C-alpha positions in Angstrom: 0.0 0.0 0.0 2.1 2.9 -1.3 -0.2 5.5 0.3 -0.5 3.8 3.6 0.2 6.0 6.7 0.2 3.0 9.1 4.0 3.0 9.7 4.2 6.7 10.3 4.2 5.7 14.0 6.5 4.7 16.8 7.3 1.0 17.5 6.0 1.1 21.0 2.5 1.8 19.8 2.5 -1.7 18.2 4.3 -3.5 21.0 1.7 -2.2 23.5 -1.1 -3.6 21.2 0.9 -6.9 21.1 1.0 -7.1 24.9 -2.6 -5.9 25.3 -3.9 -8.6 22.9 -2.1 -11.2 25.0 -3.5 -10.1 28.4 -7.0 -9.3 27.2 -7.0 -5.5 27.6 -6.8 -4.5 23.9 -10.6 -4.3 23.5 -11.2 -2.2 26.6 -13.1 1.0 25.7 -10.8 4.0 26.3 -10.8 7.8 25.9 -7.6 9.5 24.8 -7.0 13.2 24.7 -4.6 15.4 22.8 -3.7 18.7 24.5 -0.9 21.1 25.3 0.3 21.6 28.8 1.5 25.0 28.0 1.8 27.4 25.0 5.1 27.3 23.2 7.4 30.3 23.5 5.2 31.8 26.3 2.8 33.0 23.6 -0.7 34.3 24.4 -2.8 31.8 22.4 -2.3 28.9 20.1 -4.0 28.0 16.8 -5.2 24.5 15.9 -4.0 23.3 12.5 -3.6 20.0 10.8 -7.0 18.4 11.6 -8.0 18.1 8.0 -4.6 16.4 7.2 -5.0 14.0 10.1 -8.5 13.0 8.9 -7.1 12.3 5.5 -4.2 10.2 6.9 -6.7 8.3 9.1 -8.4 7.1 5.9 -5.1 5.8 4.7 -4.1 4.1 8.1 -4.2 0.6 6.7 -1.7 -2.2 7.1 -1.2 -3.7 3.7 1.1 -6.6 2.6 4.2 -4.4 2.6 3.6 -3.0 6.0 2.8 -6.4 7.5 5.8 -8.0 5.8 8.1 -5.4 7.4 6.6 -6.0 10.9 6.9 -9.8 10.5 10.4 -9.7 9.1 11.7 -7.5 11.9 9.8 -9.3 14.5 8.1 -6.2 15.8 4.9 -8.0 16.8 3.5 -11.6 16.9 1.1 -13.4 14.6 -2.0 -12.4 16.7 -1.2 -8.8 16.4 -0.4 -9.1 12.7 -3.8 -10.5 12.1 -5.4 -7.7 14.1 -3.5 -5.1 12.1 -4.4 -6.6 8.8 -8.0 -5.9 9.5 -7.4 -2.6 11.2 -10.0 0.1 10.6 -10.6 2.8 13.1 -14.2 2.3 14.2 -14.3 4.7 17.1 -15.2 8.4 17.4 -13.2 11.6 17.4 -14.3 15.0 18.6 -12.2 18.0 18.7 -11.6 21.7 18.2 -12.3 22.9 14.7 -9.2 23.6 12.6 -8.4 27.3 12.9 -9.8 27.4 16.4 -7.7 29.0 19.2 -6.5 26.8 22.1 -5.0 27.4 25.5 -3.2 25.2 28.1 -5.3 22.1 28.8 -7.7 22.6 25.9 -9.0 19.1 24.8 -8.0 19.7 21.2 -8.7 16.1 20.2 -10.7 13.4 22.0 -10.4 9.9 20.6 -12.8 7.2 21.8 -12.4 3.5 20.9 -10.8 0.3 22.1 -7.3 0.7 23.6 -5.8 -1.0 20.5 -7.5 1.0 17.9 -7.0 4.4 19.7 -3.5 4.1 21.1 -2.0 3.3 17.6 -3.1 6.8 16.4 -1.0 8.7 19.0 2.2 9.3 16.9 0.3 10.2 13.7 -2.0 12.6 15.5 0.9 14.3 17.4 3.3 14.5 14.4 0.6 16.3 12.3 -0.9 18.6 14.9 2.3 19.5 16.6 3.9 20.5 13.3 1.0 22.3 11.7 -0.1 24.1 14.9 3.4 25.4 15.5 3.4 26.9 12.0 -0.1 28.3 12.5 0.9 29.8 15.9 3.8 31.7 14.2 1.7 32.6 11.2 -1.1 34.1 13.3 1.4 36.4 15.1 2.8 37.5 11.8 -0.7 38.1 10.4 -1.5 40.3 13.5 1.8 42.2 13.0 1.1 42.7 9.3 -2.4 44.1 9.9 -4.1 44.7 6.5 -1.0 44.2 4.5 -0.8 40.9 2.5 1.5 38.1 3.6 2.9 35.4 1.4 4.6 32.2 2.6 7.9 31.5 0.8 9.6 29.0 3.0 9.7 25.8 1.0 13.4 25.7 0.6 13.8 25.9 4.4 11.7 22.8 5.1 11.5 19.1 4.1 9.5 18.7 0.9 6.3 17.4 2.4 6.6 19.6 5.5 6.8 22.6 3.2 3.4 21.8 1.7 1.9 21.3 5.2 3.5 24.6 6.4 2.0 26.5 3.5 -1.4 25.1 4.4 -1.1 26.0 8.1 0.1 29.5 7.3 -2.8 30.1 5.0 -5.3 29.0 7.6 -3.7 31.4 10.1 -3.8 34.5 7.9 -1.3 34.3 5.1 -2.8 35.1 1.7 -0.6 33.1 -0.7 2.2 30.6 -1.0 5.1 30.1 -3.4 4.6 26.3 -3.2 2.8 24.9 -6.2 2.0 21.6 -4.6 0.2 23.4 -1.8 -1.7 25.3 -4.5 -2.7 22.0 -6.3 -3.5 20.0 -3.2 -5.1 22.5 -0.9 -6.3 25.3 -3.3 -4.1 28.0 -1.8 -3.3 30.9 -4.1 0.2 30.8 -5.4 2.6 33.6 -6.3 6.1 34.3 -7.4 8.0 35.9 -10.3 11.8 35.8 -10.4 14.9 35.3 -8.2 18.3 37.0 -8.3 19.5 34.2 -10.6 17.2 35.7 -13.3 19.0 39.0 -13.2 22.4 37.4 -13.0 21.6 35.2 -16.0 21.3 38.3 -18.3 24.1 40.6 -19.4 22.5 43.6 -17.8 19.8 44.2 -15.2 17.9 46.1 -17.8 17.9 43.0 -20.1 16.5 40.9 -17.3 13.8 43.4 -16.4 12.8 43.9 -20.0 12.5 40.2 -20.6 10.4 39.7 -17.4 8.0 42.5 -18.3 7.6 41.1 -21.9 6.8 37.7 -20.4 4.6 38.7 -17.5 3.4 42.2 -18.3 3.9 45.5 -16.5 1.9 44.3 -13.5 4.8 42.0 -12.5 7.1 42.6 -9.5 10.7 43.3 -10.3 13.5 42.3 -7.8 15.6 45.4 -7.5 18.4 44.6 -5.1 20.7 42.3 -7.1 23.2 45.1 -7.6 22.5 48.7 -6.5 18.9 49.4 -5.3 18.6 53.0 -6.5 19.8 52.0 -9.9 17.5 49.0 -9.9 14.5 51.2 -9.2 15.4 53.6 -12.0 16.0 50.8 -14.4 12.7 49.1 -13.4 10.6 52.2 -14.1 12.6 53.0 -17.3 11.7 49.5 -18.6 8.2 49.0 -17.3 7.0 52.6 -17.0 5.2 54.2 -14.1 2.5 51.5 -14.3 4.9 48.8 -12.9 3.0 46.6 -10.5 5.7 46.2 -7.8 9.2 46.0 -6.7 10.7 43.6 -4.2 13.5 44.3 -1.7 15.3 41.3 -0.3 18.2 42.9 1.6 19.4 45.9 3.6 18.0 47.8 6.5 14.4 47.5 5.4 12.8 50.5 7.2 15.4 52.8 5.7 15.6 51.1 2.3 11.8 50.9 1.9 11.5 54.7 2.7 14.2 55.5 0.1 12.6 53.3 -2.5 9.1 54.7 -1.9 10.5 58.3 -2.3 12.3 57.4 -5.5 9.3 55.7 -7.0 7.1 58.6 -6.2 9.6 61.0 -7.6 9.6 59.0 -10.9 5.8 59.1 -11.0 5.3 55.4 -10.1 3.1 56.3 -7.1 1.0 53.2 -7.5 3.9 50.7 -7.7 3.9 48.5 -4.6 6.8 47.5 -2.4 7.2 44.0 -1.2 9.9 43.1 1.3 11.3 39.5 1.8 14.5 39.6 3.9 14.5 37.1 6.8 11.2 38.4 8.3 9.5 37.3 11.5 6.7 38.8 13.5 9.0 41.2 15.2 10.6 42.5 12.0 7.1 42.8 10.4 5.9 44.8 13.4 9.0 47.1 13.1 7.9 47.9 9.6 4.4 49.0 10.5 5.2 52.6 9.9 7.2 52.0 6.8 5.9 52.4 3.3 5.7 48.6 2.7 2.7 47.1 0.9 3.3 43.4 1.3 5.6 40.8 3.0 7.1 37.5 2.0 8.1 35.3 4.8 10.3 32.2 4.6 12.4 30.5 7.2 10.7 31.9 10.2 7.2 30.8 9.4 8.0 27.3 8.3 10.1 26.7 11.5 7.5 28.1 13.9 9.5 31.3 14.5 11.5 29.9 17.3 8.9 27.3 18.5 9.1 24.5 15.9 6.6 22.2 17.8 3.4 23.0 19.6 4.4 20.6 22.4 1.1 18.7 22.5 0.7 15.3 24.1 -1.7 12.4 23.7 -2.8 10.8 27.0 -5.3 8.1 28.2 -7.8 10.0 30.4 -10.6 7.4 30.9 -11.1 3.7 30.4 -13.5 0.9 31.4 -12.4 -1.4 34.2 -12.8 -5.2 34.2 -16.3 -4.8 35.5 -17.4 -2.4 32.7 -17.4 0.7 34.8 -15.7 3.9 33.7 -12.5 5.0 35.5 -10.8 8.4 35.2 -7.0 8.0 34.8 -4.2 10.5 34.8 -0.4 10.8 35.0 1.0 12.2 38.3 4.6 12.6 37.0 6.5 15.8 38.1 5.9 18.6 35.6 4.1 16.2 33.3 0.9 15.5 35.2 -2.4 15.1 33.2 -6.0 15.6 34.3 -8.2 12.5 34.0 -11.8 12.4 32.9 -13.7 13.1 29.7 -13.9 16.8 29.0 -16.2 19.3 27.3 -14.8 22.7 26.4 -16.5 26.1 26.1 -15.3 29.7 25.6 -16.9 32.1 27.9 -17.5 35.6 26.5 -18.6 39.0 27.7 -19.9 41.5 25.1 -18.3 39.4 22.4 -14.9 39.2 23.9 -13.5 35.9 25.1 -12.9 35.7 28.9 -11.9 32.1 29.7 -11.4 28.6 28.5 -14.0 26.6 30.5 -13.4 22.9 30.7 -16.1 20.7 32.3 -14.5 17.4 33.5 -16.6 14.3 34.0 -15.6 11.1 35.8 -18.5 9.3 34.3 -19.3 8.8 30.6 -22.9 9.9 30.4 -22.5 13.2 32.4 -20.6 15.1 29.7 -21.9 18.6 29.4 -23.1 20.3 26.2 -23.9 23.7 24.9 -27.2 23.6 26.7 -25.3 23.6 30.0 -23.5 26.8 29.1 -25.9 29.0 26.9 -23.7 32.1 27.3 -20.5 30.4 26.1 -19.4 29.0 22.8 -19.0 25.2 22.5 -15.6 24.4 21.1 -15.8 20.7 20.1 -17.3 19.2 17.0 -17.6 15.7 15.8 -14.9 14.8 13.3 -15.3 11.0 13.2 -18.4 9.1 14.3 -18.2 5.3 14.5 -15.4 5.3 12.0 -17.1 7.6 9.5 -15.0 10.8 8.8 -16.9 14.0 8.3 -15.9 15.1 4.8 -16.5 18.8 5.6 -13.2 19.2 7.2 -11.1 17.7 4.4 -9.6 18.9 1.2 -9.4 22.5 -0.2 -13.0 23.2 1.1 -11.9 22.2 4.6 -8.9 24.6 4.4 -11.2 27.4 3.3 -13.6 26.7 6.2 -10.7 26.6 8.7 -9.3 29.9 7.4 -12.7 31.6 7.7 -13.2 30.1 11.2 -9.8 31.3 12.4 -10.5 34.9 11.2 -13.8 34.9 13.1 -12.5 33.5 16.4 -9.5 35.7 16.5 -11.9 38.6 16.6 -13.0 37.4 20.0 -9.6 37.8 21.6 -9.0 40.6 24.1 -6.7 43.3 22.8 -3.9 42.2 25.2 -3.8 38.8 23.4 -2.5 40.5 20.2 0.8 41.6 21.8 3.9 39.8 20.6 5.9 39.8 23.9 6.2 36.8 26.1 3.4 36.5 28.6 0.9 34.3 30.3 -1.9 32.9 28.1 -4.5 35.5 27.2 -7.3 33.5 28.7 -7.3 31.5 31.9 -8.2 27.8 31.8 -11.0 27.2 34.3 -11.9 23.6 35.2 -15.2 22.6 36.7 -16.0 19.1 38.0 -19.3 17.6 36.8 
C-alpha cells in the first residue's frame, strides 16, 4: 500500500497492542485526549492546525502486505497482532476543536474514543501532524497580526522538508497568510500561489535592464521586479525606465528594510510610479514585520521563520489516556502524576466564555462518568468548542480537502476577533485567557 500511513508511527504503539492482545485489555473502551500543557514560546494563544490532514491520513491508516511483511520480518509483533493489524479500521469516534480554532493550556484539542488497541495506535500520527501544523499556525497568526491589513505570502519551501513545506504553507494560509510560493500546496489545498523571479534571473542576463525587460515582456507590467541584485537605487530607476510608471511592484530582499523601503518609496514617487507597490522579503519574522508597521511597505514575503515556527518548531502537544473501562465495565478516570508532566483525567467538554463578544476564559467541564458530559445547553452564554470529526469510524468530509482549508481559514478569522486586545501583543506572557476547570 504505497499511500499507507500506518507505519508513520513509533514502534511502542504496536508493542503495546501486542501485549494488550495477550493479556485481554486490547478491547477495553478508552478515551484518549490530545492537548498542550503550555503554549510554546510563552505565547498568548495557540492555533489548531492539521486536523484536515489528520483525517485524510486516518483514511489511509491501513496495514497492507508491505507493512505487514516489514513488521513480520523485523519481529516487531507476533502473529495475533499481525492478524489484528491486517484488519485494522478505526471504528471509534473523534471529537475536537475545529481547525483554525484557538487553544490554550489544557484545551482538549482532540478526544479519541475507541478500544485501547485502535485508539493508542493513532498517537504518533496525530501528534506529528498537529504538533507541526499548529506550530506553523501559531507563528503565522502572530505575523498576520503584526502585518495588519498588508498581505503576507509564505515563501519557505526551501527551508523545510519537501512534504513539510506543503503542510506549512497550508497551516500558514489557515492562520492568515494570503498566498504561497509552493505549487503543490496550491494544487493539493487550493491555496493561491505567487512568485516571479529570483536573483538568478537578473544574474543570467548581461544587464539588469535586459533581465527586467524580458520579465516584463513575459509577465506584463503588473509584475514585480527584484531590484536589489546590484544597486537598489539604480535598480528602481531601471525598473521604471523599462516598465513605465504602471509597474505593478518592486521587491526588496536585503538591507536595513525600514530605511531602504522609505528611500525606494520616495524614489518611486519622484519617478511618477506612485501606485507601484513595495514587497519586502528579507528574513522576516513577526517582530521584523511589526517594526515595519510605519514604513511604506505594501506586502511581506516570509520564509524561514514561518516554516520553522518562529523559534517554536513544535506545539508541544501530548496524547494521553484519560478514561477507560475497568474489568467490570465501569468507567474509570485515569491520569499521570509525573512531576511537571501531570495530566488531568476524565472526559472533557470545552467552552469559551464571552462578555460583550470578547473571550474571557477557556472553560473545561470534567466528567468522571461517561454519560454526564456537558453540552452547549449547560453553558448557553458560552461557545461550545468541540465538533464531531469522526463518528463510529465515519469521517466528516466537511473538514477535508481545499474546502476544509477554506472553512478553517474563515473560522480562524472569526474566532481571532473574540480575543481581548492584550492577546495581540507579541511579547512573552501568560496565556491571554485563563483555563478554568469545573467538575461535573
